[in-house]
N, C-alpha and C positions, 0 to 999 in steps of 0.2 A: 504493499500499500504506500502510495506517495505521501511524503511528509507534508503536513500542513504548516503554514506560517502566517503570522498576522501580528497586529499591533494592538495593545491594550492601553487604556487610560482609566483614571478613577476620578470621581468627584463626589464630595459630601459638602452640603451648604450652598451658598450662592455667590460668595465673593469672588470666586474664580471663574464664574460662568462666562463672562464676556471674554476673558483670556482663552477659555476653552473653545469658544466658537472661532476666535481668530486662529487658534492652533489647528483645528480641524480644517478650516478653509485653506491654510497654507499646506497642510499635509496632503490634501487631495490634489494639489497642484503637482505633486512629485510622486505620489503613491496611489495606485488604484487597486490595492489588495484588500484583504480582510481587516477589519478593525472592529474591536469590541470595547464598548465603554461601560464600565462598571459604575453604577449610580446608587447612592445610598441617602435615605432621607435623614434630615430634611434637605430638600433641594427643590428648585422650581420645576415642576413636572412638565411644563411646556418645552423644556430642554429636550425631551424625548422627540419632539418634532424636528429639532435641529439635527439630531442623530439620524433621523429618517432622511432628511434633506441631503446629508452627506453619505447615505448608504452605510451607516454604522450600526452594528448589532448592539443591543442594550441588555445588560444583565442587572436586574435589581437585586442589590445585596440585602440580606437580612442585617438589620442595624446591630452594630457592635459599638455602642457608645463608650464602652470601657476602654477601647483603643483610640488613641488620638489619631487624627486623620493621617499624619505622616507614618504612623505605625500600621494603620489599617491599609494604606496603599500597599505596603510591603507584603501584607498578608495576601494580596491578590497574586502574588508570584508563585504560591505554592501549588496551585492547581489550574494552570492556565487552559484556555480552550484550544491551544495550538501546540505542535510539536516544537516549533521554533517561534519564540515570542519576543517581540520588541516592546519595551515599556517606554512610555513618554509622559513626562510631567505635562500638565495642561498649559503651563505658562511658557510655551516655546513657540517659535516660528520656524517652520521647516523651509529650508532654502535650496535644497538639492537632494540627490538620490541617497537613500538610506540602505541600499542593497548590501553594502559592505558589512553593515551591522548584522545582517543575516548570514552572509557568506562566510564570515570569520568563524561561525559556529561549526563549520566543517571540521575544524581541528581543536575546538574549545567547547567547554560547557557554559561558559558565561563570557560576555564581551562588554567591556565598559570603557569609556574614553578617559584619557588622562585629563584631568581638570586643571585648566589655568597654568599648566606647567609647574604646579606646586608639588612638593614631595613630603612624605609622611614624617620625615625627621626635620622639616622646617618648623619655624616657630608657630605658625597658625595651626597646622594639622596636628602637630605633636601636643599642643596644649589641649585641643579638643579630645584627642585620644586618652590623655591622662585623666580626663574627667570620669572615665569609666573604671578607674582604679577602684577595687572593692566591689565592683559590679560584674565585670567580665573576669575571665580567668587570667591570672597575671602573665602566664606564658604567652597567651595571645596578645596582650598589651605589649609585652617586651618585644615580640617580633614585629608588631605593627609599628613600632617606633624606629624601625630600621629605614633604609633608603629605598622606600617604594614610592611609586607614583600616587599622587593624591587622586581620589575619585569623588564623583558626585552622582548620586543615584537618580538623577532626573531623567537619565536615559541609560538603559542597559538592555542587552538581549541575552537569552538563555535557552538552553535546550531542556525539554521536559524529561524528567527521570526521577526515580525514587531517591537518588542521592541528592539531586537538587532540592526536592521537597523536604528532606531532612535538614539540609542547610538552611532553607528558608525558615523552617520551623524554629531552629535555633537562633537565627537572625532576628525573627520577630520577638521571640522570648527576651533577648537581650535588648532589643529597641524598646520594648515595653517597659522593662525595668529602668532604662535610661529615661524614658518619658516620665515615669513616677518619680524619678530623681530630678526632674525639671532640667534635664540636659538639653542644650540647644541642639536642633535637628538630630534627634536620637536615631532615626532611621539611616541617616547618611554616615553618621560617626560610627555607629555600631558595625555597618559594613566595612568601614575603613579598619576597624579593629579586627574583624574576622577574615577579610579576604587574603591577607599574606599568609594565613594558615589554611587556606581553602583545600590544600591537598589532603588534609585530615578527613574531609568528607569524600575523598576520592574524586575531586573536581579539578578541572583545569581551566584557568582564566587567561584571557587575552586582553591586553590594554590597548585600546584603539586610539586613533589620532584625535587630538584635541578638537579638530574641526567638527566633530560630532556633538560637542557640548561646549559651545562658546559662551563664556560669561559676558553679559552685556556691560558689566561694570569693571571686570578685572582683565579683560583681554587686551585693551589699549591698542587695538589695531594690529595684534601680532599674528592673527591667523588669516591666511588666504583661503579661498574656497570654503567659506562657511557653509556647512550643511544644516546645522541646527544652532539657532541663537536661543539662549536660555536667559529669561528675564526673572531669575529666581529671587524670592524675597520681595515681591511686588515692585520690581524695578522697571516695569514696562513703560512708565511715563516719566522717568527721570530725565533731566536736561543734560543727557550725554549722548555722544554721537550714534552709538549703536542702538539707542532706544528709537531712532527714526525708523528702524527696520519694523518694529511693532506698530509705531504710530501710523506709518504709511499703509500698512495692511489694514489696520483698523479703519482708517479713513476711507479707503477704497471700499470696504464693506458697508460702512454707514451711508456712503453716498447712494448706493444702489439698494440699500437695506437687504444685503445678502443674508440669507438664512434667518430673516427677521431680527437681525442683531439690534435694531433700534429699540425694539420692544424690551430687550434684555438689559438695556442701559439703566433701567430702574434698579438693577442689582449691581450697579457698578460699585467697586471698592472705593475706599476714600480717596486713594491716590488718583484713580481714574476720574472721580467726580471733580476733584480739584483741577485736573488737567482740562476737563471739558468746559469748566466755567472760568478758567483763567484768562486774564487779559481781556476782560469784557466779553468773553465767549468766542474769541477769535483765535484760530490756530492755523499753522501752515499745513495744508493737507497735500496729498500726492500731486494734485493738479493745481496747486496755488492756494492763495489765501482765501478762506471762506469763513462765514459765521457759523461756527460749529452748532450753535443752537437751532439755526435754520435747517440744519441737516438732521440732527438727532433729537431735537426737542430738549425741554428741560428735564433734568434728572431729579426726581423727587427723593426726598429724604424722609418721607412719611408714607406709611402703609395704611390704607383704609381697612378697618376690620369690622365685620358684623357677623351675625349668625342667624340661622333659621331652622325650624323644624317643619313638619308636614302641615302645621297650621300657619306659622308666620311666613312660610314661602309664598302663600297666596297674597299677603300684604307686601312682601318685598317685591313682588312683581310690579307693583305700582310705585313704591318708593324708590327703588333702585334706579329706574329710568329718570326719576325726578333728580336724583343725586347726580347722575351723569349729565343731565341737561343744564342744571343751574349751578352745581358745584364742581363740574369738570373732573370727576373722579377718574376718568380715563387717563389722566395724566399721572396717576399714582398706581403703584401695585395695590391690588385688593385681595384681601383673604376673606373668604366666607366659611365659617364652621358649620357644617351641615349634619343635622341629626335625623336619623330615621329614613334616609333616602340614599339610593345608590348614586354616587356622584358621576359615574360613567354612563349610566343608561336612563335614569329617571327623567322623563319628558318635562317634569315640572321645573327642572333646573336649566332648561334650554337657554333661557334669557341670561344666564350667568356664564355661558360658554364664550368668553371673551378673552383676547390675548393677554390682557393685564390681570385677569381674575384667576385666583388659585382656590379651588374648593377643597376643603379638608374634612374628612369624616370625623365626627366627634360624638362620643358616646361614653357613658359611665363604665361600660363593660371593658372598653379598650384603654381609657385614658385617665381614670380616676380611682380613688380609693374611698370606699365606704360612703358613697354619696347617698343622701337620704330621699331626694326627690328630683323631679325633672327641672324644677326652676334652678336648683343648685347646680345640676348638671350643666345647663346651658350657660349660666353665669360664670362657671369655672373656666369656660373657653376664653374669656377675657382676661384671665390671669395666667393660668397654666398653659393654655393654648397659645396666647399671644407671646409669652416668654419663650416658647419653644420654636415658633414658626416665623415671627416677624424678624426680618434681617435689616430693616432701616433703622435709622437712629431714633425715629419717633413713630408713633402709630396713633390713629384716630378711631376711637370706638364710635359707631353709629348704631343705634338700636334700629331694628328692622322697621319699627313703626314710627320713626322719626323722619322728618322731611324738610326740604328746602323751601323757603317762601320767596326767594329772589336770587339773583346771581352774584351777590357780594362774596368776596373771598372770606373763607372761614378758617383759615390756618395762617397764623402770623408769627413773626419772630418773637414778639412779646410773649406769646403763649409758651414758646419753647424754653423759656428760662425756668419753668416750673417742672417739678417731678411729674405733675399732671395738672391740667387746666380744664375745668368744665363749667357748665352753666351754674350760676349761684344758687344756693340751696341752704336751708336752715336746720333741718332735723334728720334724725335717724330713727330706726326702730329701737326701742330700749332693749329688747331681747338680744338683738345683734351686738349692741355695745356691751352688754353683760357677758356675752359669750367671748368677745374679743378681750375684755378685761381678764377673764379667767385664763385664756390662752397666754396672754402676756405675763401673767403672774408666774407661770411656770417656765418662762422662756430662758434661754442661755444668754440672750442679749441684755446687757444691763440697762439700756434705755427703755426696754420693754419691761423687764422684771422689777425695776425700781420705780417705775412711774406710778403715780397715784391712779386709782380707778377713774376712768373717763366718765363713768356714770355719775360721778360727783361734780362734774364740770359743766353742769347745765341743769335743766329742769325737765321732769316728765309730765306730760299732759296726755293722759289716755294712752294711745298707741304710738305717740310721738315723743322723742327726746330731743329737745331743743338745745343745740350746742351754744356755748358762750363764744365760739369763733365761727368763722364762715367755713362751710364745706360746699361740696358740689353734688349735683345730680348727674348721672352719666348717660343720658339719652345721647349726648355728644360729649366726648371727653378726649383731649389730646394728651398722650402720655410719652414720657421718655422711656424708650425700650430698656435702657440700663436700669431704671427704677423698677420696672415691671419684673425684670429678672431677679433684682434684689428682694422683691417681695416674695418671689417663689423660694429663694434660698433660705428664707425664714421658716419655711414649712418643714415639718418632720415627715410628712407624707403628702401624697398628691390629693389634698383635700383642703378647702378653705376653712379657717377656724370658725367662720360664721358664714352662712349661705348668702353672701352679698359681696359683689365685686367692688363697687365704689366705696362702701363703708370700710372694707378692709384696706383699700389703698389709702383712704383718708386717715384711718387709724394709724397705719404705719408711718405715713408722712408727718402726721401731727406729733407723734412720739419722738421721731428722729429729728425733724426740723419743720415746724409749722410754716415757715416762710415759703416752703416749696409747694404749697397748695395754692393754685391759682384759680380765681373765679372771674367769669365774664358773663355778660348778659347776651347769650348767643341769639336769643329771640329778637331783641331790639337792635343789637349791634352787628350781627352777622348773618341775619336771614335764615335761621335754622330753628325748628321748633319741635315740640314733642307731640306725638300722637298717642292714641289709646288703642292697643291691639284688640281689645274687647269689642270695639265697634265693628270689627269685621272688614274683609277685603272690599266689599261693596262701598263702605263709607270712604275708604282710602281712594278708590277709583274715582269717586265723585269729587273728593277734596283735591286731588291732583289736577282734575279738570278746572276747578275753581282757581287754583294757583296759576295755571296757564293763562286763564282769562284775565286775572289781575295783572300779570306781567305783560299782557298784550296791549293793555291800555296805553 
């Protein structure tokens, strides 16, 4: 049987998505063979369509959150889909033929380029190697400190075998230990520790020409015939000569929206966002100076987040188009947490099948611990779900039964200074405050444990507890994603200490820094108001017609 060969890549998360699209585009200019992309949640699932565009097979990995992404990528090497496999990091631009990386496997089990002309006994690599002392076997460290070429595991090829699988297993084990010890690039350094002793696994290695892994920062023009340019460590947009390689391919793709790349700019990493908006939005593209925002649009730092079940989806059918029409949410990534419906096939969700919308199944069976009722189940999506799936710096919660009354902007820089900012409100449910006080009393954080009971900081009138300070209601509420993730880290289990999203956020912010709670009048100042889901979808259908009529005057 003829040997199979192909290229594999891996992605988890979204910050490398734009670079991965550029990588695939450049790869297909020089390679028409088999490619497999391993994808692991969380990531933007519309990237699957990019893989189809470039005729790339997709394998959806089972999540292994215990392994850091760099270690998890190494885990892919143990059982590849090909006899001869070439691994590529997604932050590369391919500039020429890669055949030699496969051909050298005729006489070797693994092929990896010499990186930057560095050596293992030089100051940089030897210092990294020594960080594994006490973690790796000392004999491997001693040998690795000899005069061997430095390597970088952004690209390597290997032959499938039981011996190779055993080596990868030991490599992943060591890299994971390095990760737990907070060692920088543990996958790469652990390989540098092990490969000089690779004959112990019965393997043979070939060190390829550095042209197959050219560092954008450290090459200094020393390599001719660059086959692979590597923008490691988010160096794709630096102001250095070799970065023009990446910038020009990126520009070429944006101009013609190749593989729908413009849609994915909502996931741009911070350096790419800065590049896009630098100098008033103007950059030198491959065909001259153009206004980059005219080409790619604004890159949003805010995700719109809502949720629906089989009841509220009928309301969302009316409010969601209202948000699109008046608040232009198509300019933002949108997440919809969906309960009780198949996101792939349910026809009730057809109006949500848009390029910027990601639907995420949400249920107590899969996502939560010890949830008591459906209300708590859905509200938890706006804490636990948002913390897990939102990738932008901010996110805006919109209740499915809230709606716009005009086209005024409703996200401002002033709002972004707060941990969260919502419509002004005065009271909470007393039972919720008592539950949160009880939770805080047993917490490990001093600011929670030592705080006086909040129930004493206001007055109870029937089913309402009126605070002595301002709080918010959350039919619309802008959050810092960092604060939401902090709220989740305070939990011992995947369960809110009280069945309320906004009161929990308010309680935490108030106890750590009350000044981080922002209040606005969204109804009067920003054209956005609260509806009542109990009124039913017919009421919302009629109300949206009234809004359109009022704005047409």
